[in-house]
C-alpha atoms as an extended CHARMM CRD file, in Angstrom:
* protein
*
       265  EXT
         1         1  MET       CA             17.7960000000        3.7910000000        3.1710000000  PROA      1               0.0000000000
         2         2  ARG       CA             15.0480000000        6.2490000000        2.3130000000  PROA      2               0.0000000000
         3         3  VAL       CA             11.6700000000        4.8690000000        1.2840000000  PROA      3               0.0000000000
         4         4  LEU       CA              8.6110000000        6.5910000000       -0.2060000000  PROA      4               0.0000000000
         5         5  ILE       CA              5.4470000000        4.6320000000        0.6130000000  PROA      5               0.0000000000
         6         6  LEU       CA              2.1990000000        5.7460000000       -1.0050000000  PROA      6               0.0000000000
         7         7  GLY       CA             -1.3740000000        4.9440000000       -0.0100000000  PROA      7               0.0000000000
         8         8  ASP       CA             -4.0330000000        3.2290000000       -2.1210000000  PROA      8               0.0000000000
         9         9  VAL       CA             -3.8510000000        4.4580000000       -5.7230000000  PROA      9               0.0000000000
        10        10  VAL       CA             -7.4050000000        5.2700000000       -6.8460000000  PROA      10              0.0000000000
        11        11  GLY       CA             -8.0780000000        5.0260000000      -10.5640000000  PROA      11              0.0000000000
        12        12  ARG       CA             -6.6570000000        7.1690000000      -13.3220000000  PROA      12              0.0000000000
        13        13  PRO       CA             -6.3390000000       10.3470000000      -11.2080000000  PROA      13              0.0000000000
        14        14  GLY       CA             -4.1020000000        8.5110000000       -8.7520000000  PROA      14              0.0000000000
        15        15  ARG       CA             -2.0300000000        6.9320000000      -11.5020000000  PROA      15              0.0000000000
        16        16  ARG       CA             -1.5590000000       10.2530000000      -13.3220000000  PROA      16              0.0000000000
        17        17  ALA       CA             -0.5230000000       11.9830000000      -10.1150000000  PROA      17              0.0000000000
        18        18  ILE       CA              2.0930000000        9.3060000000       -9.4770000000  PROA      18              0.0000000000
        19        19  ARG       CA              3.3290000000        9.5480000000      -13.0440000000  PROA      19              0.0000000000
        20        20  ASP       CA              3.7550000000       13.3100000000      -12.7800000000  PROA      20              0.0000000000
        21        21  MET       CA              5.0160000000       13.6280000000       -9.2150000000  PROA      21              0.0000000000
        22        22  VAL       CA              6.9530000000       10.5550000000       -8.1200000000  PROA      22              0.0000000000
        23        23  PRO       CA             10.0990000000       11.2640000000      -10.1780000000  PROA      23              0.0000000000
        24        24  SER       CA             10.4930000000       14.7260000000       -8.6410000000  PROA      24              0.0000000000
        25        25  LEU       CA              9.6990000000       13.4140000000       -5.1420000000  PROA      25              0.0000000000
        26        26  VAL       CA             12.3400000000       10.7260000000       -5.5360000000  PROA      26              0.0000000000
        27        27  LYS       CA             14.9080000000       13.3410000000       -6.5000000000  PROA      27              0.0000000000
        28        28  ALA       CA             13.9560000000       15.8740000000       -3.8340000000  PROA      28              0.0000000000
        29        29  GLU       CA             13.7520000000       13.3420000000       -0.9980000000  PROA      29              0.0000000000
        30        30  LYS       CA             16.7190000000       11.1990000000       -2.1600000000  PROA      30              0.0000000000
        31        31  ILE       CA             14.4900000000        8.1300000000       -2.2380000000  PROA      31              0.0000000000
        32        32  ASP       CA             15.9370000000        4.6540000000       -2.7630000000  PROA      32              0.0000000000
        33        33  LEU       CA             12.7300000000        2.5920000000       -2.8100000000  PROA      33              0.0000000000
        34        34  VAL       CA              9.1590000000        3.4850000000       -3.8360000000  PROA      34              0.0000000000
        35        35  ILE       CA              6.1740000000        1.3660000000       -2.7320000000  PROA      35              0.0000000000
        36        36  ALA       CA              2.4740000000        1.9320000000       -3.4660000000  PROA      36              0.0000000000
        37        37  ASN       CA             -0.7290000000        0.0120000000       -2.8310000000  PROA      37              0.0000000000
        38        38  ALA       CA             -2.3280000000       -0.6920000000       -6.2210000000  PROA      38              0.0000000000
        39        39  GLU       CA             -5.5110000000       -2.5960000000       -5.3630000000  PROA      39              0.0000000000
        40        40  ASN       CA             -7.7650000000        0.2530000000       -6.5820000000  PROA      40              0.0000000000
        41        41  ALA       CA             -5.5910000000        1.4370000000       -9.4710000000  PROA      41              0.0000000000
        42        42  ALA       CA             -7.9000000000        0.2460000000      -12.2810000000  PROA      42              0.0000000000
        43        43  GLY       CA            -11.1370000000        2.2130000000      -12.3170000000  PROA      43              0.0000000000
        44        44  GLY       CA            -11.1910000000        2.5170000000       -8.5500000000  PROA      44              0.0000000000
        45        45  MET       CA            -11.4260000000       -1.2250000000       -7.8580000000  PROA      45              0.0000000000
        46        46  GLY       CA             -8.8240000000       -3.8510000000       -8.7050000000  PROA      46              0.0000000000
        47        47  VAL       CA             -5.6220000000       -3.6300000000      -10.6870000000  PROA      47              0.0000000000
        48        48  ASP       CA             -5.0940000000       -4.7600000000      -14.2590000000  PROA      48              0.0000000000
        49        49  VAL       CA             -1.9270000000       -5.2730000000      -16.2620000000  PROA      49              0.0000000000
        50        50  LYS       CA             -2.0780000000       -1.8300000000      -17.8830000000  PROA      50              0.0000000000
        51        51  SER       CA             -2.4500000000        0.0620000000      -14.6020000000  PROA      51              0.0000000000
        52        52  ALA       CA              0.2570000000       -1.9870000000      -12.8790000000  PROA      52              0.0000000000
        53        53  GLU       CA              2.7110000000       -1.3790000000      -15.7130000000  PROA      53              0.0000000000
        54        54  GLU       CA              1.8790000000        2.3170000000      -15.7080000000  PROA      54              0.0000000000
        55        55  LEU       CA              2.8150000000        2.5310000000      -12.0190000000  PROA      55              0.0000000000
        56        56  PHE       CA              6.0400000000        0.5850000000      -12.5150000000  PROA      56              0.0000000000
        57        57  THR       CA              6.9790000000        2.8420000000      -15.4360000000  PROA      57              0.0000000000
        58        58  ALA       CA              6.3200000000        5.9060000000      -13.2560000000  PROA      58              0.0000000000
        59        59  GLY       CA              9.0220000000        4.7760000000      -10.8430000000  PROA      59              0.0000000000
        60        60  VAL       CA              7.2490000000        2.5710000000       -8.3020000000  PROA      60              0.0000000000
        61        61  HSD       CA              9.4360000000       -0.4270000000       -7.4520000000  PROA      61              0.0000000000
        62        62  VAL       CA              6.9820000000       -2.6060000000       -5.5000000000  PROA      62              0.0000000000
        63        63  LEU       CA              3.1760000000       -2.7180000000       -5.5950000000  PROA      63              0.0000000000
        64        64  THR       CA              1.2220000000       -4.1030000000       -2.6650000000  PROA      64              0.0000000000
        65        65  SER       CA             -2.5010000000       -4.8140000000       -2.7280000000  PROA      65              0.0000000000
        66        66  GLY       CA             -5.4470000000       -6.1350000000       -0.7070000000  PROA      66              0.0000000000
        67        67  ASN       CA             -8.8750000000       -7.6880000000       -0.9520000000  PROA      67              0.0000000000
        68        68  HSD       CA             -9.6470000000       -6.0890000000       -4.3530000000  PROA      68              0.0000000000
        69        69  ILE       CA             -6.6150000000       -7.6860000000       -6.0400000000  PROA      69              0.0000000000
        70        70  TRP       CA             -8.8600000000      -10.4120000000       -7.4900000000  PROA      70              0.0000000000
        71        71  LYS       CA            -11.3440000000       -8.1050000000       -9.2660000000  PROA      71              0.0000000000
        72        72  LYS       CA             -9.5740000000       -8.2510000000      -12.6520000000  PROA      72              0.0000000000
        73        73  LYS       CA             -9.1020000000      -11.8620000000      -13.8270000000  PROA      73              0.0000000000
        74        74  GLU       CA             -6.1560000000      -10.9470000000      -16.0610000000  PROA      74              0.0000000000
        75        75  ILE       CA             -4.0980000000      -10.1610000000      -12.9850000000  PROA      75              0.0000000000
        76        76  TYR       CA             -4.0500000000      -13.8000000000      -11.8660000000  PROA      76              0.0000000000
        77        77  SER       CA             -1.3830000000      -14.8740000000      -14.3670000000  PROA      77              0.0000000000
        78        78  TYR       CA              0.3970000000      -11.5260000000      -14.0700000000  PROA      78              0.0000000000
        79        79  LEU       CA              0.9040000000      -12.1350000000      -10.3500000000  PROA      79              0.0000000000
        80        80  GLU       CA              2.8400000000      -15.2850000000      -11.2250000000  PROA      80              0.0000000000
        81        81  THR       CA              5.2150000000      -13.4980000000      -13.6000000000  PROA      81              0.0000000000
        82        82  ARG       CA              5.6070000000      -10.0750000000      -11.9260000000  PROA      82              0.0000000000
        83        83  PRO       CA              6.9540000000      -10.7470000000       -8.4060000000  PROA      83              0.0000000000
        84        84  CYS       CA              7.0380000000       -7.0430000000       -7.5190000000  PROA      84              0.0000000000
        85        85  LEU       CA              3.2240000000       -6.9990000000       -7.4750000000  PROA      85              0.0000000000
        86        86  ILE       CA              2.3290000000       -8.8570000000       -4.2990000000  PROA      86              0.0000000000
        87        87  ARG       CA             -1.0020000000       -9.8920000000       -2.7720000000  PROA      87              0.0000000000
        88        88  PRO       CA             -1.8390000000      -10.4980000000        0.9020000000  PROA      88              0.0000000000
        89        89  ALA       CA              0.2680000000      -13.3900000000        2.1570000000  PROA      89              0.0000000000
        90        90  ASN       CA             -2.4480000000      -14.8860000000        4.3480000000  PROA      90              0.0000000000
        91        91  TYR       CA             -4.6400000000      -16.0640000000        1.4700000000  PROA      91              0.0000000000
        92        92  PRO       CA             -4.8740000000      -19.8780000000        1.4220000000  PROA      92              0.0000000000
        93        93  ASN       CA             -2.3310000000      -22.0080000000       -0.4090000000  PROA      93              0.0000000000
        94        94  GLY       CA             -3.0270000000      -22.0940000000       -4.1320000000  PROA      94              0.0000000000
        95        95  ALA       CA             -3.8440000000      -18.4040000000       -4.5380000000  PROA      95              0.0000000000
        96        96  PRO       CA             -1.9190000000      -16.8510000000       -7.4610000000  PROA      96              0.0000000000
        97        97  GLY       CA              1.2510000000      -14.9310000000       -6.7030000000  PROA      97              0.0000000000
        98        98  ARG       CA              2.8050000000      -14.5220000000       -3.3020000000  PROA      98              0.0000000000
        99        99  GLY       CA              2.6510000000      -12.2060000000       -0.3240000000  PROA      99              0.0000000000
       100       100  TRP       CA              6.2370000000      -11.0350000000       -0.0340000000  PROA      100             0.0000000000
       101       101  VAL       CA              9.1080000000       -9.9760000000       -2.2450000000  PROA      101             0.0000000000
       102       102  GLU       CA             12.8070000000       -9.3290000000       -1.7670000000  PROA      102             0.0000000000
       103       103  TRP       CA             13.6650000000       -6.0170000000       -3.4190000000  PROA      103             0.0000000000
       104       104  GLN       CA             17.2580000000       -5.2800000000       -4.4450000000  PROA      104             0.0000000000
       105       105  GLY       CA             18.3520000000       -1.7870000000       -5.3670000000  PROA      105             0.0000000000
       106       106  GLN       CA             20.9600000000       -0.8570000000       -7.9460000000  PROA      106             0.0000000000
       107       107  SER       CA             23.3590000000        0.2010000000       -5.1790000000  PROA      107             0.0000000000
       108       108  GLY       CA             23.0020000000       -3.0730000000       -3.3120000000  PROA      108             0.0000000000
       109       109  GLN       CA             20.2350000000       -2.0950000000       -0.8870000000  PROA      109             0.0000000000
       110       110  ARG       CA             17.8720000000       -4.8680000000        0.1230000000  PROA      110             0.0000000000
       111       111  ALA       CA             14.4060000000       -4.8920000000        1.6310000000  PROA      111             0.0000000000
       112       112  LEU       CA             11.8240000000       -7.5590000000        2.3520000000  PROA      112             0.0000000000
       113       113  ILE       CA              8.3040000000       -6.2650000000        1.6430000000  PROA      113             0.0000000000
       114       114  VAL       CA              5.3780000000       -8.2120000000        3.1180000000  PROA      114             0.0000000000
       115       115  ASN       CA              1.6480000000       -7.7810000000        2.3870000000  PROA      115             0.0000000000
       116       116  LEU       CA             -1.0020000000       -8.8730000000        4.9170000000  PROA      116             0.0000000000
       117       117  GLN       CA             -4.7790000000       -8.5810000000        5.0850000000  PROA      117             0.0000000000
       118       118  GLY       CA             -6.8090000000       -8.1140000000        8.2330000000  PROA      118             0.0000000000
       119       119  ARG       CA             -9.8090000000      -10.2580000000        9.1700000000  PROA      119             0.0000000000
       120       120  VAL       CA            -11.9240000000       -7.8690000000       11.2500000000  PROA      120             0.0000000000
       121       121  PHE       CA            -14.8240000000       -6.4730000000        9.1290000000  PROA      121             0.0000000000
       122       122  MET       CA            -13.1000000000       -7.8600000000        6.0120000000  PROA      122             0.0000000000
       123       123  PRO       CA            -14.5080000000      -10.3730000000        3.5000000000  PROA      123             0.0000000000
       124       124  GLY       CA            -13.2760000000      -13.9370000000        3.1170000000  PROA      124             0.0000000000
       125       125  ASN       CA            -11.9800000000      -16.6180000000        5.4220000000  PROA      125             0.0000000000
       126       126  LEU       CA             -8.2870000000      -15.8430000000        5.5090000000  PROA      126             0.0000000000
       127       127  ASP       CA             -5.4720000000      -17.3040000000        7.5300000000  PROA      127             0.0000000000
       128       128  ASP       CA             -4.3160000000      -15.4960000000       10.6570000000  PROA      128             0.0000000000
       129       129  PRO       CA             -2.1300000000      -12.5440000000        9.5420000000  PROA      129             0.0000000000
       130       130  PHE       CA             -0.2120000000      -12.5760000000       12.8260000000  PROA      130             0.0000000000
       131       131  ARG       CA              0.8890000000      -16.1950000000       12.5490000000  PROA      131             0.0000000000
       132       132  CYS       CA              1.3960000000      -15.7360000000        8.8110000000  PROA      132             0.0000000000
       133       133  VAL       CA              3.8970000000      -12.9000000000        9.2120000000  PROA      133             0.0000000000
       134       134  ASP       CA              5.6280000000      -14.8650000000       11.9750000000  PROA      134             0.0000000000
       135       135  ALA       CA              6.2040000000      -17.7100000000        9.5370000000  PROA      135             0.0000000000
       136       136  ILE       CA              7.4460000000      -15.3700000000        6.7900000000  PROA      136             0.0000000000
       137       137  LEU       CA              9.9470000000      -13.7180000000        9.1060000000  PROA      137             0.0000000000
       138       138  LYS       CA             11.2370000000      -17.0820000000       10.3160000000  PROA      138             0.0000000000
       139       139  GLU       CA             11.6730000000      -18.3830000000        6.7810000000  PROA      139             0.0000000000
       140       140  HSD       CA             12.7080000000      -15.2570000000        4.8680000000  PROA      140             0.0000000000
       141       141  GLY       CA             13.7550000000      -12.6790000000        7.4720000000  PROA      141             0.0000000000
       142       142  HSD       CA             17.4190000000      -13.3880000000        6.7480000000  PROA      142             0.0000000000
       143       143  LEU       CA             17.0810000000      -11.9030000000        3.2600000000  PROA      143             0.0000000000
       144       144  ALA       CA             17.2210000000       -8.2760000000        4.4400000000  PROA      144             0.0000000000
       145       145  SER       CA             17.5750000000       -6.2200000000        7.6050000000  PROA      145             0.0000000000
       146       146  VAL       CA             14.9820000000       -3.7750000000        6.2780000000  PROA      146             0.0000000000
       147       147  VAL       CA             11.5040000000       -5.3270000000        6.5120000000  PROA      147             0.0000000000
       148       148  ILE       CA              8.4300000000       -3.3900000000        5.3790000000  PROA      148             0.0000000000
       149       149  VAL       CA              4.8700000000       -4.5510000000        6.1490000000  PROA      149             0.0000000000
       150       150  ASP       CA              1.6260000000       -3.3900000000        4.5130000000  PROA      150             0.0000000000
       151       151  MET       CA             -1.2510000000       -4.2920000000        6.8510000000  PROA      151             0.0000000000
       152       152  HSD       CA             -4.3170000000       -3.9480000000        4.6200000000  PROA      152             0.0000000000
       153       153  ALA       CA             -7.2000000000       -3.8510000000        7.0650000000  PROA      153             0.0000000000
       154       154  GLU       CA            -10.4370000000       -2.1470000000        8.0320000000  PROA      154             0.0000000000
       155       155  ALA       CA            -10.1480000000       -2.0650000000       11.8210000000  PROA      155             0.0000000000
       156       156  THR       CA             -7.7130000000        0.4240000000       13.3270000000  PROA      156             0.0000000000
       157       157  SER       CA             -7.3520000000       -1.8710000000       16.3400000000  PROA      157             0.0000000000
       158       158  GLU       CA             -6.1290000000       -4.7550000000       14.1740000000  PROA      158             0.0000000000
       159       159  LYS       CA             -3.5870000000       -2.5450000000       12.4260000000  PROA      159             0.0000000000
       160       160  ASN       CA             -2.4480000000       -1.0850000000       15.7370000000  PROA      160             0.0000000000
       161       161  ALA       CA             -2.0880000000       -4.5580000000       17.2320000000  PROA      161             0.0000000000
       162       162  MET       CA              0.0600000000       -5.6510000000       14.2850000000  PROA      162             0.0000000000
       163       163  GLY       CA              2.3500000000       -2.6700000000       14.8350000000  PROA      163             0.0000000000
       164       164  TRP       CA              2.9310000000       -3.6460000000       18.4620000000  PROA      164             0.0000000000
       165       165  PHE       CA              3.1870000000       -7.3560000000       17.5660000000  PROA      165             0.0000000000
       166       166  LEU       CA              6.0370000000       -6.6180000000       15.1360000000  PROA      166             0.0000000000
       167       167  ASP       CA              7.7700000000       -3.8240000000       17.0790000000  PROA      167             0.0000000000
       168       168  GLY       CA             11.4930000000       -4.4780000000       17.0050000000  PROA      168             0.0000000000
       169       169  ARG       CA             11.1860000000       -7.1880000000       14.3540000000  PROA      169             0.0000000000
       170       170  VAL       CA             10.4210000000       -5.1010000000       11.2600000000  PROA      170             0.0000000000
       171       171  SER       CA             11.2860000000       -1.6050000000       10.0660000000  PROA      171             0.0000000000
       172       172  VAL       CA              7.7600000000       -0.3030000000        9.5030000000  PROA      172             0.0000000000
       173       173  VAL       CA              4.1340000000       -1.3870000000        9.7100000000  PROA      173             0.0000000000
       174       174  PHE       CA              1.7780000000        0.8160000000        7.7090000000  PROA      174             0.0000000000
       175       175  GLY       CA             -1.9520000000        0.4650000000        7.2200000000  PROA      175             0.0000000000
       176       176  THR       CA             -3.8610000000        0.6950000000        3.9500000000  PROA      176             0.0000000000
       177       177  HSD       CA             -7.4750000000        0.1540000000        2.7990000000  PROA      177             0.0000000000
       178       178  THR       CA             -9.5160000000        2.9410000000        4.4420000000  PROA      178             0.0000000000
       179       179  HSD       CA             -8.1760000000        5.7330000000        2.1600000000  PROA      179             0.0000000000
       180       180  VAL       CA             -8.2250000000        8.1990000000        5.0770000000  PROA      180             0.0000000000
       181       181  GLN       CA             -4.7960000000        9.3040000000        6.2610000000  PROA      181             0.0000000000
       182       182  THR       CA             -4.2400000000        9.0680000000       10.0060000000  PROA      182             0.0000000000
       183       183  ALA       CA             -2.0940000000       11.3930000000       12.0940000000  PROA      183             0.0000000000
       184       184  ASP       CA             -0.5150000000        8.8090000000       14.4110000000  PROA      184             0.0000000000
       185       185  GLU       CA              2.8100000000        8.2340000000       12.6700000000  PROA      185             0.0000000000
       186       186  ARG       CA              5.6020000000        7.4820000000       15.1510000000  PROA      186             0.0000000000
       187       187  ILE       CA              8.4660000000        5.1480000000       15.9740000000  PROA      187             0.0000000000
       188       188  LEU       CA              7.5190000000        2.4920000000       18.5090000000  PROA      188             0.0000000000
       189       189  PRO       CA              9.8260000000        1.7940000000       21.5040000000  PROA      189             0.0000000000
       190       190  LYS       CA             11.8000000000       -1.0490000000       19.8740000000  PROA      190             0.0000000000
       191       191  GLY       CA             12.4420000000        0.7920000000       16.6130000000  PROA      191             0.0000000000
       192       192  THR       CA              9.5350000000       -0.0050000000       14.2990000000  PROA      192             0.0000000000
       193       193  ALA       CA              7.8690000000        2.9220000000       12.5070000000  PROA      193             0.0000000000
       194       194  TYR       CA              4.0760000000        2.8310000000       12.4510000000  PROA      194             0.0000000000
       195       195  ILE       CA              1.0550000000        4.6070000000       10.9400000000  PROA      195             0.0000000000
       196       196  THR       CA             -2.5240000000        3.3180000000       10.9930000000  PROA      196             0.0000000000
       197       197  ASP       CA             -3.3480000000        4.3820000000        7.4210000000  PROA      197             0.0000000000
       198       198  LEU       CA             -1.3490000000        6.0790000000        4.6810000000  PROA      198             0.0000000000
       199       199  GLY       CA             -4.4220000000        7.5970000000        3.0410000000  PROA      199             0.0000000000
       200       200  MET       CA             -4.7900000000        7.4690000000       -0.7380000000  PROA      200             0.0000000000
       201       201  CYS       CA             -3.3960000000        8.7800000000       -3.9720000000  PROA      201             0.0000000000
       202       202  GLY       CA             -6.5520000000       10.1560000000       -5.5100000000  PROA      202             0.0000000000
       203       203  PRO       CA             -9.2530000000       12.8220000000       -5.4090000000  PROA      203             0.0000000000
       204       204  MET       CA             -9.8370000000       14.4560000000       -2.0270000000  PROA      204             0.0000000000
       205       205  ASP       CA            -13.1860000000       15.9900000000       -3.1030000000  PROA      205             0.0000000000
       206       206  SER       CA            -14.8360000000       12.5820000000       -2.9640000000  PROA      206             0.0000000000
       207       207  VAL       CA            -15.9450000000        9.8140000000       -0.6380000000  PROA      207             0.0000000000
       208       208  ILE       CA            -12.7360000000        7.7620000000       -0.3560000000  PROA      208             0.0000000000
       209       209  GLY       CA            -12.0570000000        8.4000000000       -4.0490000000  PROA      209             0.0000000000
       210       210  ILE       CA            -15.5480000000        7.9120000000       -5.4710000000  PROA      210             0.0000000000
       211       211  GLU       CA            -17.8880000000       10.6400000000       -6.7670000000  PROA      211             0.0000000000
       212       212  ARG       CA            -19.5530000000       11.8190000000       -3.5820000000  PROA      212             0.0000000000
       213       213  GLU       CA            -23.1090000000       12.1800000000       -4.9230000000  PROA      213             0.0000000000
       214       214  ILE       CA            -23.1320000000        8.5380000000       -6.0040000000  PROA      214             0.0000000000
       215       215  VAL       CA            -22.1040000000        7.4090000000       -2.5290000000  PROA      215             0.0000000000
       216       216  ILE       CA            -24.5200000000        9.7570000000       -0.7580000000  PROA      216             0.0000000000
       217       217  GLN       CA            -27.4060000000        8.5140000000       -2.8890000000  PROA      217             0.0000000000
       218       218  GLY       CA            -26.4000000000        4.9590000000       -2.1270000000  PROA      218             0.0000000000
       219       219  PHE       CA            -26.6260000000        5.6170000000        1.5850000000  PROA      219             0.0000000000
       220       220  LEU       CA            -29.9870000000        7.3400000000        1.1430000000  PROA      220             0.0000000000
       221       221  SER       CA            -31.5740000000        4.7470000000       -1.1340000000  PROA      221             0.0000000000
       222       222  GLN       CA            -29.7630000000        1.5610000000       -0.0580000000  PROA      222             0.0000000000
       223       223  LEU       CA            -29.9540000000        0.5010000000       -3.7180000000  PROA      223             0.0000000000
       224       224  PRO       CA            -27.0870000000       -0.9800000000       -5.7680000000  PROA      224             0.0000000000
       225       225  ARG       CA            -25.1370000000        1.5380000000       -7.8020000000  PROA      225             0.0000000000
       226       226  SER       CA            -22.0190000000        1.6870000000       -9.9530000000  PROA      226             0.0000000000
       227       227  PHE       CA            -19.0490000000        3.6690000000       -8.7250000000  PROA      227             0.0000000000
       228       228  ASP       CA            -17.2310000000        6.3740000000      -10.6910000000  PROA      228             0.0000000000
       229       229  VAL       CA            -13.8580000000        7.6980000000       -9.5790000000  PROA      229             0.0000000000
       230       230  ALA       CA            -13.9080000000       11.4110000000       -8.7520000000  PROA      230             0.0000000000
       231       231  LYS       CA            -11.4220000000       13.7720000000      -10.4170000000  PROA      231             0.0000000000
       232       232  GLN       CA            -11.0110000000       16.9320000000       -8.3760000000  PROA      232             0.0000000000
       233       233  ASN       CA             -8.4630000000       18.0100000000       -5.7830000000  PROA      233             0.0000000000
       234       234  VAL       CA             -6.1120000000       15.0830000000       -6.3530000000  PROA      234             0.0000000000
       235       235  ALA       CA             -3.2580000000       14.4890000000       -3.9080000000  PROA      235             0.0000000000
       236       236  LEU       CA             -0.5800000000       11.9440000000       -3.1060000000  PROA      236             0.0000000000
       237       237  GLN       CA             -0.6270000000       10.7140000000        0.4850000000  PROA      237             0.0000000000
       238       238  GLY       CA              1.8240000000        8.4840000000        2.2740000000  PROA      238             0.0000000000
       239       239  ILE       CA              5.0510000000        8.5810000000        4.2380000000  PROA      239             0.0000000000
       240       240  VAL       CA              8.7450000000        9.1530000000        3.7780000000  PROA      240             0.0000000000
       241       241  LEU       CA             10.6760000000        6.6580000000        5.8710000000  PROA      241             0.0000000000
       242       242  GLU       CA             14.3390000000        6.5890000000        6.8110000000  PROA      242             0.0000000000
       243       243  VAL       CA             15.7760000000        3.2570000000        7.9570000000  PROA      243             0.0000000000
       244       244  ASP       CA             19.1860000000        2.1310000000        9.1710000000  PROA      244             0.0000000000
       245       245  GLU       CA             20.1870000000       -0.4760000000        6.5640000000  PROA      245             0.0000000000
       246       246  ASN       CA             22.3350000000       -2.4360000000        9.0050000000  PROA      246             0.0000000000
       247       247  SER       CA             20.0060000000       -2.7250000000       11.9840000000  PROA      247             0.0000000000
       248       248  GLY       CA             16.6780000000       -2.3360000000       10.1650000000  PROA      248             0.0000000000
       249       249  ARG       CA             15.5300000000        0.1510000000       12.7950000000  PROA      249             0.0000000000
       250       250  ALA       CA             13.4910000000        3.1320000000       11.6830000000  PROA      250             0.0000000000
       251       251  LEU       CA             15.2260000000        6.4760000000       12.1050000000  PROA      251             0.0000000000
       252       252  ASP       CA             12.4160000000        8.7780000000       10.9670000000  PROA      252             0.0000000000
       253       253  ILE       CA              8.8630000000        8.6470000000        9.6500000000  PROA      253             0.0000000000
       254       254  ARG       CA              7.1910000000       11.6660000000        8.0750000000  PROA      254             0.0000000000
       255       255  ARG       CA              3.6450000000       11.8720000000        6.8120000000  PROA      255             0.0000000000
       256       256  ILE       CA              3.1810000000       13.5740000000        3.4260000000  PROA      256             0.0000000000
       257       257  ARG       CA              0.2590000000       14.9540000000        1.4380000000  PROA      257             0.0000000000
       258       258  VAL       CA              1.2420000000       16.5340000000       -1.8560000000  PROA      258             0.0000000000
       259       259  PRO       CA             -1.4490000000       18.1920000000       -4.0320000000  PROA      259             0.0000000000
       260       260  TRP       CA             -1.7120000000       17.5990000000       -7.7640000000  PROA      260             0.0000000000
       261       261  LYS       CA             -3.5390000000       19.6510000000      -10.3590000000  PROA      261             0.0000000000
       262       262  SER       CA             -7.2650000000       19.1170000000      -10.8750000000  PROA      262             0.0000000000
       263       263  LEU       CA             -8.3210000000       18.4520000000      -14.4290000000  PROA      263             0.0000000000
       264       264  ASP       CA            -10.4260000000       16.1850000000      -16.5810000000  PROA      264             0.0000000000
       265       265  VAL       CA             -8.2510000000       13.0820000000      -16.5890000000  PROA      265             0.0000000000
C-alpha cells in the first residue's frame, strides 16, 4: 500500500494547493490512501464544514486534526456524521466524534488511522496519549495490519518517544502541529516509519503560515492581534509511505515538498 500523508493544511492557500496538486500526485506516485491534517484549514485556525468537504472532494480520504479542531462550533455535529474527519483520541469521554477510523479502499485495502494529541506545552487536561493508543490497539488493532498514527504535539521529545513506544506495533508515527518539516524520516528497527513533523501545506514566506509582519509585531509589542494567512510561495509538505499490507511493516518513507504557484487566492 502506498500512502500520501500531508502536513497541516493552512487556510485557503493550502486547500487550493491540495485541490490542484493531489490528483496528479496520486497518479504519479500510485497512491492508494491520502491523509491530511485539517485543523488549520479554515482561515488558518480550525476546520469548518466547507473546508473539510473541499479537502475530501480534492481526493483526501481521511482528515486528522488537533487542538484547534474545536474552534468552529459547526464542526461538532459534523464530527458525529463524518467519521473520516477524526479528532485526537485522548480527549475525555463525551467529546464529539472519535479519534480513530477504519479506512477501506476500493480494492480491498484496509488501514486503521489514529489521531493523538501531546500534553507537553499543549493546552487542556487530556488523557495520556500513550495509554490511549495502547487501548485503541488492543480493542481495534485487529481491523487492519496497516496502522497509521498522527501524533499532534508541540514537543519533539514527546513525538519521538511515541515513535519508539509504538515501534513494531504500527506502520508509521508522524508528527504534526509545528508546521516546520523535519529531516529525520526513517524506519525504526522493528519496522515502524517515523518523522517528527510533516511540515505544512501552505505559504512558506510566512511564520508557520501566518503573515510574517503580523507575527513579528506581536513579538515586539506583546499585544493581542488577529492573524491573517499568508499567500506567497505555497508548497505541499509531507511524506510518501510504502507499507507491506500483510505485515503492516513500513518498506519506505520519503519526505516531499512540492511547490505550488503563488497568487492572490
